[in-house]
All heavy atoms as TSV, in Angstrom:
chain	resi	resn	atom	element	x	y	z
A	1	MET	N	N	35.306	-30.505	78.777
A	1	MET	CA	C	34.363	-31.393	78.171
A	1	MET	C	C	33.063	-31.416	79.036
A	1	MET	O	O	32.034	-31.546	78.500
A	1	MET	CB	C	35.002	-32.772	78.132
A	1	MET	CG	C	34.200	-33.752	77.365
A	1	MET	SD	S	34.361	-33.331	75.596
A	1	MET	CE	C	33.862	-34.788	74.933
A	2	LYS	N	N	33.304	-31.237	80.394
A	2	LYS	CA	C	32.157	-31.323	81.236
A	2	LYS	C	C	31.225	-30.096	81.070
A	2	LYS	O	O	30.064	-30.184	81.098
A	2	LYS	CB	C	32.596	-31.364	82.763
A	2	LYS	CG	C	31.553	-31.442	83.722
A	2	LYS	CD	C	32.015	-31.492	85.108
A	2	LYS	CE	C	30.844	-31.643	86.079
A	2	LYS	NZ	N	31.195	-31.622	87.483
A	3	THR	N	N	31.902	-28.949	80.829
A	3	THR	CA	C	31.014	-27.740	80.522
A	3	THR	C	C	30.230	-27.841	79.222
A	3	THR	O	O	29.091	-27.305	79.191
A	3	THR	CB	C	31.884	-26.434	80.394
A	3	THR	OG1	O	32.864	-26.696	79.373
A	3	THR	CG2	C	32.659	-26.204	81.730
A	4	ILE	N	N	30.720	-28.542	78.271
A	4	ILE	CA	C	29.851	-28.702	77.011
A	4	ILE	C	C	28.671	-29.617	77.363
A	4	ILE	O	O	27.579	-29.367	76.876
A	4	ILE	CB	C	30.813	-29.390	75.918
A	4	ILE	CG1	C	31.795	-28.405	75.470
A	4	ILE	CG2	C	29.925	-29.837	74.710
A	4	ILE	CD1	C	32.816	-28.852	74.482
A	5	ARG	N	N	28.895	-30.679	78.108
A	5	ARG	CA	C	27.820	-31.577	78.488
A	5	ARG	C	C	26.770	-30.870	79.387
A	5	ARG	O	O	25.576	-31.032	79.215
A	5	ARG	CB	C	28.334	-32.845	79.274
A	5	ARG	CG	C	28.715	-33.919	78.258
A	5	ARG	CD	C	29.116	-35.141	79.073
A	5	ARG	NE	N	30.538	-35.115	79.342
A	5	ARG	CZ	C	31.148	-35.696	80.265
A	5	ARG	NH1	N	30.539	-36.531	81.038
A	5	ARG	NH2	N	32.479	-35.596	80.443
A	6	ASP	N	N	27.265	-29.996	80.237
A	6	ASP	CA	C	26.421	-29.267	81.135
A	6	ASP	C	C	25.604	-28.244	80.242
A	6	ASP	O	O	24.347	-28.103	80.491
A	6	ASP	CB	C	27.149	-28.430	82.188
A	6	ASP	CG	C	27.727	-29.357	83.269
A	6	ASP	OD1	O	27.272	-30.522	83.352
A	6	ASP	OD2	O	28.694	-28.925	83.927
A	7	ALA	N	N	26.191	-27.595	79.355
A	7	ALA	CA	C	25.487	-26.611	78.465
A	7	ALA	C	C	24.501	-27.372	77.631
A	7	ALA	O	O	23.311	-26.926	77.378
A	7	ALA	CB	C	26.528	-25.878	77.636
A	8	THR	N	N	24.837	-28.491	77.050
A	8	THR	CA	C	23.905	-29.295	76.294
A	8	THR	C	C	22.683	-29.818	77.112
A	8	THR	O	O	21.645	-29.694	76.616
A	8	THR	CB	C	24.600	-30.500	75.673
A	8	THR	OG1	O	25.787	-30.082	74.971
A	8	THR	CG2	C	23.767	-31.308	74.734
A	9	THR	N	N	23.009	-30.257	78.346
A	9	THR	CA	C	21.925	-30.659	79.247
A	9	THR	C	C	21.006	-29.523	79.551
A	9	THR	O	O	19.788	-29.668	79.487
A	9	THR	CB	C	22.503	-31.300	80.493
A	9	THR	OG1	O	23.389	-32.304	80.149
A	9	THR	CG2	C	21.391	-31.795	81.344
A	10	LYS	N	N	21.559	-28.396	79.840
A	10	LYS	CA	C	20.738	-27.185	80.186
A	10	LYS	C	C	19.938	-26.758	78.975
A	10	LYS	O	O	18.748	-26.402	79.125
A	10	LYS	CB	C	21.650	-26.056	80.627
A	10	LYS	CG	C	22.200	-26.211	82.048
A	10	LYS	CD	C	23.076	-25.039	82.425
A	10	LYS	CE	C	23.759	-25.288	83.741
A	10	LYS	NZ	N	24.670	-24.092	84.108
A	11	ALA	N	N	20.501	-26.856	77.768
A	11	ALA	CA	C	19.745	-26.450	76.602
A	11	ALA	C	C	18.607	-27.415	76.380
A	11	ALA	O	O	17.466	-27.038	75.986
A	11	ALA	CB	C	20.706	-26.396	75.383
A	12	ALA	N	N	18.838	-28.693	76.534
A	12	ALA	CA	C	17.823	-29.757	76.302
A	12	ALA	C	C	16.644	-29.545	77.356
A	12	ALA	O	O	15.465	-29.598	76.985
A	12	ALA	CB	C	18.438	-31.125	76.480
A	13	VAL	N	N	16.981	-29.279	78.611
A	13	VAL	CA	C	16.017	-29.064	79.580
A	13	VAL	C	C	15.173	-27.810	79.281
A	13	VAL	O	O	13.924	-27.775	79.396
A	13	VAL	CB	C	16.632	-28.988	81.036
A	13	VAL	CG1	C	15.680	-28.588	82.011
A	13	VAL	CG2	C	17.229	-30.335	81.348
A	14	SER	N	N	15.862	-26.755	78.962
A	14	SER	CA	C	15.143	-25.506	78.549
A	14	SER	C	C	14.208	-25.692	77.446
A	14	SER	O	O	13.064	-25.220	77.412
A	14	SER	CB	C	16.186	-24.386	78.271
A	14	SER	OG	O	16.945	-24.109	79.413
A	15	LEU	N	N	14.713	-26.363	76.389
A	15	LEU	CA	C	13.884	-26.692	75.242
A	15	LEU	C	C	12.614	-27.544	75.585
A	15	LEU	O	O	11.562	-27.246	75.147
A	15	LEU	CB	C	14.667	-27.383	74.128
A	15	LEU	CG	C	14.006	-27.700	72.866
A	15	LEU	CD1	C	13.521	-26.406	72.204
A	15	LEU	CD2	C	14.895	-28.487	71.918
A	16	ALA	N	N	12.837	-28.505	76.454
A	16	ALA	CA	C	11.764	-29.345	76.957
A	16	ALA	C	C	10.711	-28.451	77.670
A	16	ALA	O	O	9.456	-28.672	77.471
A	16	ALA	CB	C	12.219	-30.448	77.748
A	17	ILE	N	N	11.162	-27.578	78.517
A	17	ILE	CA	C	10.239	-26.686	79.263
A	17	ILE	C	C	9.417	-25.794	78.348
A	17	ILE	O	O	8.246	-25.677	78.512
A	17	ILE	CB	C	11.047	-25.908	80.374
A	17	ILE	CG1	C	11.580	-26.765	81.444
A	17	ILE	CG2	C	10.148	-24.839	80.925
A	17	ILE	CD1	C	12.537	-26.197	82.379
A	18	VAL	N	N	10.146	-25.178	77.447
A	18	VAL	CA	C	9.489	-24.302	76.471
A	18	VAL	C	C	8.465	-25.020	75.586
A	18	VAL	O	O	7.398	-24.537	75.327
A	18	VAL	CB	C	10.534	-23.535	75.619
A	18	VAL	CG1	C	9.893	-22.771	74.463
A	18	VAL	CG2	C	11.356	-22.604	76.434
A	19	THR	N	N	8.846	-26.177	75.116
A	19	THR	CA	C	7.985	-26.978	74.263
A	19	THR	C	C	6.729	-27.388	75.116
A	19	THR	O	O	5.616	-27.301	74.578
A	19	THR	CB	C	8.742	-28.235	73.826
A	19	THR	OG1	O	9.809	-27.839	73.117
A	19	THR	CG2	C	7.804	-29.008	72.872
A	20	SER	N	N	6.902	-27.805	76.311
A	20	SER	CA	C	5.813	-28.215	77.197
A	20	SER	C	C	4.890	-27.022	77.399
A	20	SER	O	O	3.634	-27.117	77.339
A	20	SER	CB	C	6.286	-28.794	78.501
A	20	SER	OG	O	5.247	-28.998	79.348
A	21	ALA	N	N	5.425	-25.816	77.723
A	21	ALA	CA	C	4.605	-24.624	77.959
A	21	ALA	C	C	3.837	-24.257	76.734
A	21	ALA	O	O	2.651	-23.877	76.759
A	21	ALA	CB	C	5.462	-23.477	78.446
A	22	ALA	N	N	4.465	-24.303	75.524
A	22	ALA	CA	C	3.809	-24.046	74.315
A	22	ALA	C	C	2.638	-25.031	74.000
A	22	ALA	O	O	1.520	-24.555	73.616
A	22	ALA	CB	C	4.799	-23.963	73.116
A	23	ARG	N	N	2.909	-26.233	74.294
A	23	ARG	CA	C	1.841	-27.218	74.016
A	23	ARG	C	C	0.704	-27.001	74.921
A	23	ARG	O	O	-0.506	-27.178	74.533
A	23	ARG	CB	C	2.429	-28.672	74.202
A	23	ARG	CG	C	1.438	-29.737	73.962
A	23	ARG	CD	C	2.109	-31.104	73.924
A	23	ARG	NE	N	2.986	-31.239	72.797
A	23	ARG	CZ	C	4.246	-31.712	72.922
A	23	ARG	NH1	N	4.678	-32.118	74.071
A	23	ARG	NH2	N	4.957	-31.834	71.833
A	24	GLU	N	N	0.928	-26.669	76.196
A	24	GLU	CA	C	-0.126	-26.412	77.074
A	24	GLU	C	C	-0.970	-25.230	76.702
A	24	GLU	O	O	-2.192	-25.189	76.761
A	24	GLU	CB	C	0.400	-26.215	78.543
A	24	GLU	CG	C	0.869	-27.436	79.193
A	24	GLU	CD	C	1.507	-27.202	80.548
A	24	GLU	OE1	O	1.431	-26.072	81.080
A	24	GLU	OE2	O	2.123	-28.088	81.130
A	25	ARG	N	N	-0.268	-24.161	76.274
A	25	ARG	CA	C	-1.045	-22.956	75.828
A	25	ARG	C	C	-1.835	-23.236	74.523
A	25	ARG	O	O	-3.009	-22.806	74.455
A	25	ARG	CB	C	0.059	-21.863	75.534
A	25	ARG	CG	C	-0.558	-20.586	75.049
A	25	ARG	CD	C	-1.453	-19.996	76.218
A	25	ARG	NE	N	-2.067	-18.692	75.607
A	25	ARG	CZ	C	-3.313	-18.376	75.907
A	25	ARG	NH1	N	-4.096	-19.104	76.674
A	25	ARG	NH2	N	-3.786	-17.360	75.374
A	26	LEU	N	N	-1.252	-24.020	73.587
A	26	LEU	CA	C	-2.042	-24.325	72.352
A	26	LEU	C	C	-3.265	-25.180	72.730
A	26	LEU	O	O	-4.351	-25.045	72.227
A	26	LEU	CB	C	-1.192	-25.108	71.429
A	26	LEU	CG	C	-0.212	-24.200	70.680
A	26	LEU	CD1	C	0.730	-25.042	69.812
A	26	LEU	CD2	C	-0.860	-23.153	69.820
A	27	ASP	N	N	-3.130	-26.121	73.683
A	27	ASP	CA	C	-4.276	-26.918	74.110
A	27	ASP	C	C	-5.380	-26.033	74.765
A	27	ASP	O	O	-6.584	-26.248	74.514
A	27	ASP	CB	C	-3.871	-27.984	75.078
A	27	ASP	CG	C	-3.071	-29.064	74.368
A	27	ASP	OD1	O	-3.070	-29.242	73.184
A	27	ASP	OD2	O	-2.352	-29.849	75.180
A	28	ALA	N	N	-4.909	-25.066	75.524
A	28	ALA	CA	C	-5.943	-24.138	76.194
A	28	ALA	C	C	-6.642	-23.288	75.111
A	28	ALA	O	O	-7.848	-23.108	75.156
A	28	ALA	CB	C	-5.214	-23.299	77.186
A	29	ILE	N	N	-5.854	-22.841	74.113
A	29	ILE	CA	C	-6.439	-22.028	73.030
A	29	ILE	C	C	-7.473	-22.911	72.211
A	29	ILE	O	O	-8.573	-22.460	71.928
A	29	ILE	CB	C	-5.396	-21.480	72.109
A	29	ILE	CG1	C	-4.531	-20.385	72.872
A	29	ILE	CG2	C	-5.986	-20.906	70.860
A	29	ILE	CD1	C	-3.395	-19.938	72.090
A	30	ARG	N	N	-7.122	-24.160	71.953
A	30	ARG	CA	C	-8.041	-25.065	71.214
A	30	ARG	C	C	-9.368	-25.266	72.075
A	30	ARG	O	O	-10.414	-25.329	71.507
A	30	ARG	CB	C	-7.399	-26.343	70.900
A	30	ARG	CG	C	-6.360	-26.214	69.897
A	30	ARG	CD	C	-5.802	-27.601	69.475
A	30	ARG	NE	N	-4.725	-27.468	68.463
A	30	ARG	CZ	C	-3.503	-27.965	68.672
A	30	ARG	NH1	N	-3.248	-28.631	69.722
A	30	ARG	NH2	N	-2.562	-27.719	67.685
A	31	GLN	N	N	-9.175	-25.459	73.333
A	31	GLN	CA	C	-10.372	-25.677	74.182
A	31	GLN	C	C	-11.250	-24.439	74.158
A	31	GLN	O	O	-12.476	-24.518	74.146
A	31	GLN	CB	C	-9.997	-26.052	75.567
A	31	GLN	CG	C	-9.437	-27.443	75.704
A	31	GLN	CD	C	-9.005	-27.771	77.177
A	31	GLN	OE1	O	-8.919	-26.872	78.026
A	31	GLN	NE2	N	-8.621	-29.071	77.437
A	32	GLU	N	N	-10.716	-23.270	74.229
A	32	GLU	CA	C	-11.442	-22.004	74.273
A	32	GLU	C	C	-12.136	-21.837	72.886
A	32	GLU	O	O	-13.276	-21.416	72.837
A	32	GLU	CB	C	-10.558	-20.783	74.457
A	32	GLU	CG	C	-10.047	-20.698	75.898
A	32	GLU	CD	C	-9.131	-19.511	76.135
A	32	GLU	OE1	O	-9.100	-18.661	75.286
A	32	GLU	OE2	O	-8.328	-19.561	77.177
A	33	ALA	N	N	-11.426	-22.226	71.859
A	33	ALA	CA	C	-12.092	-22.104	70.515
A	33	ALA	C	C	-13.245	-23.063	70.337
A	33	ALA	O	O	-14.212	-22.710	69.657
A	33	ALA	CB	C	-11.021	-22.321	69.394
A	34	ASP	N	N	-13.128	-24.271	70.824
A	34	ASP	CA	C	-14.091	-25.245	70.797
A	34	ASP	C	C	-15.409	-24.785	71.614
A	34	ASP	O	O	-16.491	-25.094	71.196
A	34	ASP	CB	C	-13.700	-26.574	71.264
A	34	ASP	CG	C	-12.697	-27.283	70.303
A	34	ASP	OD1	O	-12.646	-26.838	69.153
A	34	ASP	OD2	O	-11.968	-28.184	70.777
A	35	GLN	N	N	-15.200	-24.133	72.689
A	35	GLN	CA	C	-16.345	-23.654	73.570
A	35	GLN	C	C	-16.981	-22.352	73.056
A	35	GLN	O	O	-18.172	-22.139	73.262
A	35	GLN	CB	C	-15.835	-23.469	74.994
A	35	GLN	CG	C	-15.387	-24.682	75.655
A	35	GLN	CD	C	-14.729	-24.416	77.008
A	35	GLN	OE1	O	-14.507	-23.330	77.376
A	35	GLN	NE2	N	-14.405	-25.528	77.710
A	36	ALA	N	N	-16.178	-21.633	72.257
A	36	ALA	CA	C	-16.757	-20.353	71.752
A	36	ALA	C	C	-17.704	-20.588	70.607
A	36	ALA	O	O	-17.450	-21.443	69.750
A	36	ALA	CB	C	-15.608	-19.421	71.228
A	37	SER	N	N	-18.866	-19.930	70.605
A	37	SER	CA	C	-19.821	-20.113	69.523
A	37	SER	C	C	-19.545	-19.241	68.349
A	37	SER	O	O	-19.922	-19.540	67.195
A	37	SER	CB	C	-21.174	-19.794	70.069
A	37	SER	OG	O	-21.309	-18.458	70.498
A	38	ASP	N	N	-18.866	-18.078	68.523
A	38	ASP	CA	C	-18.652	-17.188	67.325
A	38	ASP	C	C	-17.312	-17.547	66.793
A	38	ASP	O	O	-16.260	-17.472	67.441
A	38	ASP	CB	C	-18.616	-15.754	67.907
A	38	ASP	CG	C	-18.554	-14.751	66.721
A	38	ASP	OD1	O	-18.790	-15.108	65.598
A	38	ASP	OD2	O	-18.210	-13.575	67.017
A	39	ARG	N	N	-17.310	-17.835	65.492
A	39	ARG	CA	C	-16.107	-18.390	64.925
A	39	ARG	C	C	-15.629	-17.413	63.754
A	39	ARG	O	O	-14.971	-17.737	62.850
A	39	ARG	CB	C	-16.258	-19.677	64.260
A	39	ARG	CG	C	-16.578	-20.736	65.251
A	39	ARG	CD	C	-15.493	-21.215	65.995
A	39	ARG	NE	N	-14.549	-21.756	65.092
A	39	ARG	CZ	C	-13.416	-22.438	65.573
A	39	ARG	NH1	N	-13.227	-22.624	66.817
A	39	ARG	NH2	N	-12.557	-22.912	64.702
A	40	GLY	N	N	-16.035	-16.087	63.846
A	40	GLY	CA	C	-15.501	-15.105	62.835
A	40	GLY	C	C	-16.647	-14.307	62.242
A	40	GLY	O	O	-17.641	-14.064	62.942
A	41	ASP	N	N	-16.408	-13.808	61.034
A	41	ASP	CA	C	-17.358	-12.950	60.395
A	41	ASP	C	C	-18.665	-13.686	60.170
A	41	ASP	O	O	-18.679	-14.877	59.933
A	41	ASP	CB	C	-16.817	-12.473	59.042
A	41	ASP	CG	C	-15.607	-11.506	59.205
A	41	ASP	OD1	O	-15.515	-10.976	60.250
A	41	ASP	OD2	O	-14.889	-11.367	58.207
A	42	GLY	N	N	-19.696	-12.991	60.154
A	42	GLY	CA	C	-21.071	-13.459	59.866
A	42	GLY	C	C	-21.175	-13.743	58.381
A	42	GLY	O	O	-20.502	-13.153	57.592
A	43	PRO	N	N	-21.956	-14.714	58.050
A	43	PRO	CA	C	-22.113	-15.084	56.580
A	43	PRO	C	C	-22.687	-13.984	55.749
A	43	PRO	O	O	-22.444	-13.892	54.546
A	43	PRO	CB	C	-23.046	-16.312	56.651
A	43	PRO	CG	C	-23.815	-16.245	57.943
A	43	PRO	CD	C	-22.904	-15.466	58.904
A	44	ILE	N	N	-23.527	-13.081	56.327
A	44	ILE	CA	C	-24.190	-12.014	55.556
A	44	ILE	C	C	-23.131	-11.034	55.052
A	44	ILE	O	O	-23.097	-10.671	53.846
A	44	ILE	CB	C	-25.260	-11.301	56.316
A	44	ILE	CG1	C	-26.434	-12.318	56.573
A	44	ILE	CG2	C	-25.753	-10.134	55.628
A	44	ILE	CD1	C	-27.511	-11.833	57.476
A	45	SER	N	N	-22.216	-10.605	55.957
A	45	SER	CA	C	-21.181	-9.593	55.554
A	45	SER	C	C	-20.235	-10.327	54.485
A	45	SER	O	O	-19.762	-9.594	53.615
A	45	SER	CB	C	-20.491	-9.109	56.776
A	45	SER	OG	O	-19.840	-10.148	57.445
A	46	THR	N	N	-19.993	-11.582	54.675
A	46	THR	CA	C	-19.097	-12.226	53.806
A	46	THR	C	C	-19.657	-12.242	52.412
A	46	THR	O	O	-19.022	-12.053	51.363
A	46	THR	CB	C	-18.754	-13.663	54.202
A	46	THR	OG1	O	-18.228	-13.598	55.582
A	46	THR	CG2	C	-17.817	-14.365	53.379
A	47	VAL	N	N	-20.956	-12.597	52.309
A	47	VAL	CA	C	-21.640	-12.579	50.994
A	47	VAL	C	C	-21.704	-11.244	50.339
A	47	VAL	O	O	-21.415	-11.095	49.223
A	47	VAL	CB	C	-23.092	-13.202	51.180
A	47	VAL	CG1	C	-23.896	-13.007	49.911
A	47	VAL	CG2	C	-23.034	-14.700	51.594
A	48	ILE	N	N	-21.927	-10.191	51.109
A	48	ILE	CA	C	-21.898	-8.844	50.703
A	48	ILE	C	C	-20.543	-8.498	50.023
A	48	ILE	O	O	-20.497	-7.985	48.965
A	48	ILE	CB	C	-22.347	-7.823	51.706
A	48	ILE	CG1	C	-23.828	-8.113	52.090
A	48	ILE	CG2	C	-22.089	-6.410	51.301
A	48	ILE	CD1	C	-24.306	-7.263	53.228
A	49	ILE	N	N	-19.464	-8.837	50.822
A	49	ILE	CA	C	-18.137	-8.462	50.269
A	49	ILE	C	C	-17.863	-9.298	48.975
A	49	ILE	O	O	-17.212	-8.739	48.061
A	49	ILE	CB	C	-17.110	-8.864	51.374
A	49	ILE	CG1	C	-17.236	-7.895	52.496
A	49	ILE	CG2	C	-15.683	-8.863	50.815
A	49	ILE	CD1	C	-16.508	-8.228	53.813
A	50	ILE	N	N	-18.140	-10.550	48.927
A	50	ILE	CA	C	-17.929	-11.311	47.736
A	50	ILE	C	C	-18.783	-10.789	46.573
A	50	ILE	O	O	-18.263	-10.655	45.450
A	50	ILE	CB	C	-18.265	-12.800	47.961
A	50	ILE	CG1	C	-17.280	-13.390	48.877
A	50	ILE	CG2	C	-18.303	-13.597	46.663
A	50	ILE	CD1	C	-17.596	-14.757	49.415
A	51	MET	N	N	-20.021	-10.457	46.728
A	51	MET	CA	C	-20.863	-9.872	45.683
A	51	MET	C	C	-20.341	-8.529	45.169
A	51	MET	O	O	-20.326	-8.248	43.986
A	51	MET	CB	C	-22.345	-9.765	46.147
A	51	MET	CG	C	-22.999	-11.095	46.459
A	51	MET	SD	S	-22.963	-12.254	45.046
A	51	MET	CE	C	-24.032	-11.431	43.965
A	52	ALA	N	N	-19.835	-7.693	46.053
A	52	ALA	CA	C	-19.297	-6.421	45.719
A	52	ALA	C	C	-18.069	-6.596	44.909
A	52	ALA	O	O	-17.836	-5.886	43.952
A	52	ALA	CB	C	-19.004	-5.594	47.008
A	53	SER	N	N	-17.191	-7.531	45.263
A	53	SER	CA	C	-15.967	-7.767	44.565
A	53	SER	C	C	-16.334	-8.331	43.116
A	53	SER	O	O	-15.645	-7.942	42.148
A	53	SER	CB	C	-15.007	-8.661	45.174
A	53	SER	OG	O	-15.617	-9.949	45.455
A	54	ILE	N	N	-17.302	-9.205	43.018
A	54	ILE	CA	C	-17.756	-9.708	41.691
A	54	ILE	C	C	-18.305	-8.551	40.782
A	54	ILE	O	O	-17.992	-8.427	39.602
A	54	ILE	CB	C	-18.700	-10.879	41.821
A	54	ILE	CG1	C	-17.961	-12.082	42.463
A	54	ILE	CG2	C	-19.342	-11.224	40.524
A	54	ILE	CD1	C	-18.953	-13.215	42.812
A	55	ALA	N	N	-19.122	-7.753	41.442
A	55	ALA	CA	C	-19.666	-6.662	40.711
A	55	ALA	C	C	-18.582	-5.635	40.213
A	55	ALA	O	O	-18.633	-5.127	39.057
A	55	ALA	CB	C	-20.656	-5.890	41.555
A	56	GLY	N	N	-17.665	-5.367	41.108
A	56	GLY	CA	C	-16.530	-4.477	40.664
A	56	GLY	C	C	-15.711	-5.118	39.445
A	56	GLY	O	O	-15.392	-4.439	38.630
A	57	ALA	N	N	-15.516	-6.430	39.506
A	57	ALA	CA	C	-14.793	-7.020	38.507
A	57	ALA	C	C	-15.578	-6.935	37.119
A	57	ALA	O	O	-15.020	-6.737	36.086
A	57	ALA	CB	C	-14.438	-8.504	38.813
A	58	LEU	N	N	-16.938	-7.117	37.221
A	58	LEU	CA	C	-17.758	-7.064	36.014
A	58	LEU	C	C	-17.718	-5.643	35.493
A	58	LEU	O	O	-17.757	-5.467	34.306
A	58	LEU	CB	C	-19.172	-7.513	36.334
A	58	LEU	CG	C	-19.295	-9.049	36.595
A	58	LEU	CD1	C	-20.734	-9.396	37.025
A	58	LEU	CD2	C	-18.967	-9.801	35.364
A	59	VAL	N	N	-17.744	-4.622	36.312
A	59	VAL	CA	C	-17.753	-3.281	35.873
A	59	VAL	C	C	-16.474	-2.951	35.179
A	59	VAL	O	O	-16.415	-2.404	34.059
A	59	VAL	CB	C	-17.976	-2.232	37.048
A	59	VAL	CG1	C	-17.697	-0.816	36.687
A	59	VAL	CG2	C	-19.437	-2.355	37.583
A	60	ILE	N	N	-15.322	-3.395	35.732
A	60	ILE	CA	C	-14.119	-3.191	35.159
A	60	ILE	C	C	-14.047	-3.885	33.741
A	60	ILE	O	O	-13.520	-3.313	32.781
A	60	ILE	CB	C	-12.924	-3.606	36.060
A	60	ILE	CG1	C	-12.880	-2.672	37.220
A	60	ILE	CG2	C	-11.569	-3.672	35.341
A	60	ILE	CD1	C	-11.994	-3.132	38.378
A	61	ALA	N	N	-14.442	-5.148	33.705
A	61	ALA	CA	C	-14.393	-5.892	32.471
A	61	ALA	C	C	-15.292	-5.262	31.450
A	61	ALA	O	O	-14.929	-5.165	30.229
A	61	ALA	CB	C	-14.829	-7.339	32.727
A	62	GLY	N	N	-16.514	-4.755	31.840
A	62	GLY	CA	C	-17.368	-4.109	30.909
A	62	GLY	C	C	-16.805	-2.803	30.364
A	62	GLY	O	O	-16.881	-2.498	29.142
A	63	ALA	N	N	-16.129	-2.019	31.261
A	63	ALA	CA	C	-15.514	-0.793	30.788
A	63	ALA	C	C	-14.451	-1.081	29.776
A	63	ALA	O	O	-14.254	-0.366	28.799
A	63	ALA	CB	C	-15.023	-0.028	32.006
A	64	LEU	N	N	-13.624	-2.119	30.007
A	64	LEU	CA	C	-12.461	-2.502	29.147
A	64	LEU	C	C	-13.111	-2.897	27.795
A	64	LEU	O	O	-12.590	-2.601	26.689
A	64	LEU	CB	C	-11.628	-3.550	29.754
A	64	LEU	CG	C	-10.740	-3.032	30.922
A	64	LEU	CD1	C	-10.039	-4.236	31.493
A	64	LEU	CD2	C	-9.767	-2.066	30.414
A	65	ALA	N	N	-14.162	-3.693	27.775
A	65	ALA	CA	C	-14.818	-4.125	26.586
A	65	ALA	C	C	-15.309	-2.970	25.761
A	65	ALA	O	O	-15.162	-2.954	24.477
A	65	ALA	CB	C	-15.907	-5.197	26.876
A	66	VAL	N	N	-15.916	-2.014	26.440
A	66	VAL	CA	C	-16.435	-0.820	25.703
A	66	VAL	C	C	-15.279	-0.053	25.125
A	66	VAL	O	O	-15.375	0.430	23.932
A	66	VAL	CB	C	-17.256	0.086	26.699
A	66	VAL	CG1	C	-17.616	1.452	26.021
A	66	VAL	CG2	C	-18.602	-0.650	27.091
A	67	LEU	N	N	-14.266	0.156	25.845
A	67	LEU	CA	C	-13.105	0.897	25.348
A	67	LEU	C	C	-12.423	0.162	24.181
A	67	LEU	O	O	-12.052	0.766	23.201
A	67	LEU	CB	C	-12.051	1.080	26.464
A	67	LEU	CG	C	-12.419	2.185	27.416
A	67	LEU	CD1	C	-11.411	2.203	28.605
A	67	LEU	CD2	C	-12.559	3.545	26.873
A	68	TYR	N	N	-12.374	-1.181	24.296
A	68	TYR	CA	C	-11.803	-1.961	23.200
A	68	TYR	C	C	-12.649	-1.821	21.926
A	68	TYR	O	O	-12.164	-1.695	20.809
A	68	TYR	CB	C	-11.707	-3.385	23.526
A	68	TYR	CG	C	-11.119	-4.224	22.417
A	68	TYR	CD1	C	-9.751	-4.208	22.137
A	68	TYR	CD2	C	-11.958	-5.116	21.713
A	68	TYR	CE1	C	-9.221	-4.941	21.087
A	68	TYR	CE2	C	-11.403	-5.838	20.658
A	68	TYR	CZ	C	-10.020	-5.782	20.319
A	68	TYR	OH	O	-9.555	-6.543	19.365
A	69	GLY	N	N	-13.991	-1.915	22.098
A	69	GLY	CA	C	-14.893	-1.794	20.998
A	69	GLY	C	C	-14.804	-0.393	20.346
A	69	GLY	O	O	-14.925	-0.268	19.160
A	70	LYS	N	N	-14.644	0.618	21.127
A	70	LYS	CA	C	-14.614	1.976	20.663
A	70	LYS	C	C	-13.259	2.263	19.852
A	70	LYS	O	O	-13.361	2.897	18.815
A	70	LYS	CB	C	-14.705	2.954	21.880
A	70	LYS	CG	C	-14.724	4.368	21.427
A	70	LYS	CD	C	-14.945	5.312	22.667
A	70	LYS	CE	C	-14.944	6.755	22.308
A	70	LYS	NZ	N	-15.162	7.618	23.411
A	71	TYR	N	N	-12.228	1.697	20.353
A	71	TYR	CA	C	-10.916	2.016	19.735
A	71	TYR	C	C	-10.287	0.724	18.991
A	71	TYR	O	O	-9.120	0.740	18.689
A	71	TYR	CB	C	-9.882	2.464	20.841
A	71	TYR	CG	C	-10.293	3.752	21.443
A	71	TYR	CD1	C	-10.798	3.873	22.699
A	71	TYR	CD2	C	-10.168	4.917	20.721
A	71	TYR	CE1	C	-11.130	5.023	23.318
A	71	TYR	CE2	C	-10.519	6.177	21.217
A	71	TYR	CZ	C	-11.015	6.151	22.551
A	71	TYR	OH	O	-11.382	7.367	23.101
A	72	ALA	N	N	-11.206	-0.213	18.620
A	72	ALA	CA	C	-10.622	-1.419	18.021
A	72	ALA	C	C	-10.040	-1.125	16.648
A	72	ALA	O	O	-8.955	-1.674	16.344
A	72	ALA	CB	C	-11.748	-2.416	17.853
A	73	THR	N	N	-10.622	-0.238	15.890
A	73	THR	CA	C	-10.086	0.064	14.573
A	73	THR	C	C	-8.760	0.877	14.665
A	73	THR	O	O	-7.871	0.633	13.851
A	73	THR	CB	C	-11.115	0.920	13.724
A	73	THR	OG1	O	-11.447	2.125	14.472
A	73	THR	CG2	C	-12.308	0.090	13.438
A	74	LYS	N	N	-8.641	1.681	15.651
A	74	LYS	CA	C	-7.352	2.332	15.839
A	74	LYS	C	C	-6.257	1.461	16.326
A	74	LYS	O	O	-5.128	1.635	15.977
A	74	LYS	CB	C	-7.506	3.484	16.820
A	74	LYS	CG	C	-8.440	4.664	16.272
A	74	LYS	CD	C	-8.596	5.719	17.314
A	74	LYS	CE	C	-9.511	6.849	16.727
A	74	LYS	NZ	N	-9.620	7.879	17.708
A	75	LEU	N	N	-6.651	0.450	17.096
A	75	LEU	CA	C	-5.643	-0.482	17.610
A	75	LEU	C	C	-5.147	-1.453	16.498
A	75	LEU	O	O	-3.951	-1.774	16.414
A	75	LEU	CB	C	-6.184	-1.322	18.774
A	75	LEU	CG	C	-6.434	-0.601	20.024
A	75	LEU	CD1	C	-7.177	-1.527	21.034
A	75	LEU	CD2	C	-5.209	-0.121	20.625
A	76	THR	N	N	-6.011	-1.841	15.604
A	76	THR	CA	C	-5.613	-2.741	14.506
A	76	THR	C	C	-4.984	-2.074	13.318
A	76	THR	O	O	-4.378	-2.674	12.485
A	76	THR	CB	C	-6.821	-3.557	14.039
A	76	THR	OG1	O	-7.795	-2.688	13.625
A	76	THR	CG2	C	-7.395	-4.472	15.126
A	77	GLY	N	N	-5.170	-0.755	13.237
A	77	GLY	CA	C	-4.568	0.064	12.268
A	77	GLY	C	C	-5.377	0.089	10.982
A	77	GLY	O	O	-4.877	0.515	9.850
A	78	GLU	N	N	-6.680	-0.260	10.948
A	78	GLU	CA	C	-7.567	-0.252	9.806
A	78	GLU	C	C	-8.200	1.102	9.585
A	78	GLU	O	O	-8.484	1.815	10.385
A	78	GLU	CB	C	-8.544	-1.389	9.831
A	78	GLU	CG	C	-7.965	-2.751	9.898
A	78	GLU	CD	C	-8.977	-3.836	10.030
A	78	GLU	OE1	O	-10.190	-3.536	10.068
A	78	GLU	OE2	O	-8.584	-4.998	10.147
């Protein structure tokens, strides 16, 4: 019975140490992130990527509309 209590105590202490170390590391990361001025991609490149994806979607939708218009009579069987 004593070995079970010892193992439980050791596990609890180990868990407390790991949790404390993880919390300290996360706090350090948050402080570094708050001090850093660069927070990711620039807004210009983000806008370019979004506009390119919208343009690509419009091209695909337009091509599908043209194909549907061209083959509409064959699809309906008239």
